[in-house]
N, C-alpha and C positions, 0 to 999 in steps of 0.2 A: 419894627419887626413883633413887636407883642398884640399891634393889631389884628393882625391877619393868624395871628397863631386860633383863634375860634376857627375860622373859616376854614384853616387846613385838618382842624379836627375832625369837623363838619365832613369835610369830602373824605378823610381816611376812612369814617364811619362808615361812608353810604359804600364805597367800594370796599371796606370788608365785609359789610352785609351781601354785596353783591356775587364777591369772590366765595362769602360760605355758602350760599346759596348752589353755583357752580358747581364749589365741591363737592356738595350732598349729590348733587345728578351725577359725577362723576366717579363718588362712592359707588351710588347704586348700583349703577352701570357695571361696575368693578364686579362688585356683590356678584351680581349675575354671573359674571366669565368667572368666578372663583366657585359659583355651584356648579356651574355647567361641568368645568372640570372634575369636581368631585362626584359628577354622576356619569362621568366615562371610566373614571378608578373603579365605581363601583358596579359597573355593567362589564370588572373583567379585564377592561383594555388597560393596562396600564401604559404600556409604551406609548398608545395612542393618549394616554391624558398627560403625559410628560410631551409628547410631542406640541399636543393643544393648550397645555402652560405654558410653552418654549414662545410658541407663537404671541400669545397672549403677552411676553414680557416684551419680546421685538415691538411691537406695536405700541404700546407705553412709554417704552423708550421713544421712539421717535414723537409722541406727544407731548409729554411732558420732561422737561429739564432735572425736575427732582426726583431721581433716581432711587432714592432712599424711604418715600414714600413706605405706608404700613401697607396698602395695598397690592402693591408691588413687591414687598418683601415675602408676602403669603403666597401669590403668584411661583417667583423664584426659589419656593417653598418647596411647590409642588412640582415645576421641572425639573426639579432633582439638586439644585443648589446645596450643597453640604456647607456651604458657608453662611448660611441662614437655619439658623436653629430655632427650636419651637422658643428657647429661654429671650430671644432678641426682638419674634416677634409679641411676645408676652407684654414686654417692656415696649414696643411700637404702639399696641393696641390698648395703652393701659385707659381710654376712656372712648374708646370706640365699644361697644357692646356687640353690633352687630358683627363687625368684623370679627373679632375675637371668637367668640359662639362659633362663627362658620371655618376657621382658621381651624378651632379644636377638632370640629371634622374634617377638616383637612389633615390634620394629624394624624386622626383615625386612619384613615385610608392610607394614608401615606405607612402608618406602622406596616399597614395587614398586606400592602404592596410589593416593599421597599424586604420587607425583613425577613429571613430566611425563618427566625424564630420569634415569632411574634410577643411581646411582652404583655402579658393577659391584665396584669395591675395598668400598664400604661395606658391599654385600650381604656379600661372602665373610665381612667381618670381623665379622657379627651372629651369621652360623653356626656362625663359628672359635670364637667365644666361647661360645654352645651347649654347641658340643663338648666344650670346654676344663672348664669348670665343669658337664660332668653327671657325672663321677665320684664329687662333692661331694653330686649329689641324691638324695635320698630317696623323693618323689612318684612315685606312676605316672603323672600326669595331666601331668607333663614329661617323664618320661622314656619317655613313649609316642610321643613326636615323636623317637626316636634314628634310628630304619631313615629315617623320610621327610630329614630334616636331610642325610644321606648322599647320597641321590637327588637332593636340589638344590644341595649343595655342586658338585655331578659339573655337574648343570648352568650354577653360575655358573663354575665352573672350565673347564667346553668353549665358553664363548662364549652362554651364553643360549639355544642354538640351539633350536629347537620337537623335542617328543618324544612318546610315549608314555606315558600314566600319570602326567603331570604336573596339578597342582591348575589350575582353569582360572584363576587370580589370574598365575599363571608363563607359562602358554602366551599371554595377552594379552600379556606381556612378551617374548616369545620371537621368535627369528630376526629378521626385518624390522625391529623395533623400531633404526633407528639409532642411537637417543638411547644405546644400549648398546654404541656403537661407541668408545668409549672414554668418560671423564670429560668429555670436550671441551664446555665451553661455545660455544663460537665455531671458525670455520673456522680461524681463526690457531692453536688450539690441535692442529690436525689436524696427525698425520704418515704418512710411506708406508704404514709400518707396518703403524698401525690402519688405512687404507684395504683394503690389500693384504689383511689375517685378514678383515676385515667381511665385503666382496665374496666371500668362497667359498660365501656362501649364495647367491650369484646368477648362477652357476657354469654353468645352463644359458644363458644371454643369446643370442640369437642376433647372429651379429657379419658377417654378408653383406660379404665382398669389394671388391663396388663401391660399397657403403655405401647402397644401396637398401633401405628398411626400407617395407613395407605394413603396414597396422594387422592383418591378420588374422595375420600372422607375430607381432607384438609381442603381441598378446590374447591369444593363444594360450601365449605365453610367460608373462604374466601369470596365467593360471590352473594354470600349475606350482606357484605359488608358494604356501607353506602359510598364510598368515595375513593377514587383512587390512591390515596394519600395513605387512608389505614391498611386498603390493600397489600401497599409496596410496604409497608412497616411492618406489617403482619406474615407478610411471604418470607422476609426474614426469618423470622423464628418458627415457624414452619418448616424449614431447612435444618434449622436442627434439631426441633420435637422430634420429626422423623425418623433421624437417624440415630435418637438417642440410646433407643433399646439395642437395636445392630450392633451399634458404636460397643456396649459394655460387651457382649457377646466374642466380640474379638478380642477384647482386652482379655477377657477372662482363659481366653484359649491358649492365648501365650504366657498369662501369668494369670497363676487364680489365685480368685478371693478369700483372702483368710481372715477370720474375725464373727461383728455378733452378726448374726442373720433374725429380723425383725419381719414378722409378720403381721396380722391383723389382730390374732389372737393368742399366739406365741411368739416366743424368743428364747435364740438358742446361739450357741457358737459351733462353725465347722469352717469347712473348704472348701469352697465351689470347686467340686472335678472335671463336672460336664459343666457345660451350656450350649442353647441353641434357641431360638425362638421363642418355644413351645414351654421350656422347664430346664430349671437347676437343679442338678445332684449335687445332694452336697454332702460332705463325707463329716459326720460328727467325729466328737473324741474318743465315743467308744470303739471306733472302726464303722459302724455301722453307716448306711447311706439311708439319708430322707430326699424322696423328692419333693419340689417346691414348682408351682406354676407361678407364672409374673401375677397372677390377679392375686396369689396368697401374701404376695408383697404388701409392705402399709410402704407408705412412698418417703417414710424415714429411711426404710433400707435404701434406698436408690440414692438421699443424701451419703448414705453409710459407702456405697459401690463410689461411687464420682468423686468423694473424698479420700479414700484410702489408695485410690491409681495417684489422684492429684499429687499426695504425699510419697507414694512409691517415686515419682517421676521428679518430683524435687528433691531426692536424697539418690538418683542415678547420675548423677553429672560424674565427668571422668572419662577417660579414654577419647573417644569422637566428639563427647557429648559436652559442650561448656557448661558454665554452672546457669548463663544467662536463658541457653537453649533450655535447659531444665526447668528454670524459673517459668518460663512462656510456657511448654509445654503442660506443666503442674497451671498456669492461669485460664489456659486454651478449655482445661477440663472446668475449672470452676466457675468459668462464664458460661457455659454449654449447660452447668447444674444450675445457675442464676437463671436461663432461660425457661429448664425446665418447673422450675419453684415458682415460676414467675407464670406460666401457663395452667399449674396447677392450683393459683391461685394460694402460694405457702411464699407472701410477698416481703415478711420480715428473713427469711431463710435468700430471697431473691436477692435484693437491697445487699444484704451483706457478703453473699458471694459475687457478687459483680463487683462489688467495692476492693472484697481482697483481691480479685484476679487484676486486678488495674494496680493496685498496692505492688502485687508479685512482679508483674510486667509492666508497667505505664505504657509501652509500645503498643500494648491493645486498649488502651484509651479510647479514640476513636470508634473500634468495633463496638465496645461496650455501649459508647454510645448512643450510635447506629439503633443497636439493638434494644436497651433499655428506652431511653428517650424518643428512638425515633428523627428522620430528618431526610435529607438526600444526599 
């Protein structure tokens, strides 16, 4: 047998060379397929992309008995198969730079298309992986994404703001999608810096100094926003700031405010004995009355009003009102105050009151997340 071994090895070597060549062609064909599915995702047709990827998976299954080839795994991932992860693909494509670079773009589009709250750090890493391995890539179907990826990296680093020339998928996740405010999952993780940075997109918010909002003013502002997601999220907040003052007036008529009154240039103590949309009549300790217009008030006084009534409700349990109900009503006042603070750019106070509201009444967490972080 030993005399035949050299011949056997030579035959085996020739077979491997032919197989490698065939494999290279197959890989190139499948790289084109993957690139096609990525393009469909970018067009904004996620359901069509998933369906197309599923068609390719079935085709590969008919053509090849090796169902765990890296190309198959990438296509299964693009078809929405959750049993295939980016980690398993990374391991399988360790020595296949073209496939790994293209797979990284697949991770990018799937993160945007499949996640309601895409993780910006993941998006950044996926694009960085493509760029890093691009120098080792040889296939045109992979290298053709070089220029678009540079633009997408700028989009991610720039806060995912709306811009011209973006694919539809990126446009739908741009600007007002508060999911991209950070990688936060709930209000407890919200930071002042993240809120302040995100609210730059709402720089045109109307902020009347008398806190009197009207529908025409707010509807006009909403029309200036670049996309449906930002309009939807701002609309929720508009509904609260619109009634912020009238809500206080109703409270004052039932239960007069007593305490500190801070104007822009003066501070004193007193009791609000009469309130309407135009003035506040304050009874001073000496028995005299002082009329104050709403635009005389500093923003700090709005905080004083809301915290006064929240604390009052917190202490009002008894009779037909349970302690839990009192805490929820007080927390709702704090959440409304948080939105008002957010609107008028008092971001530290906004974060503080939003978190306090959820801590006081945990059942408000979902509402607080929607109002402060956005989402559907």
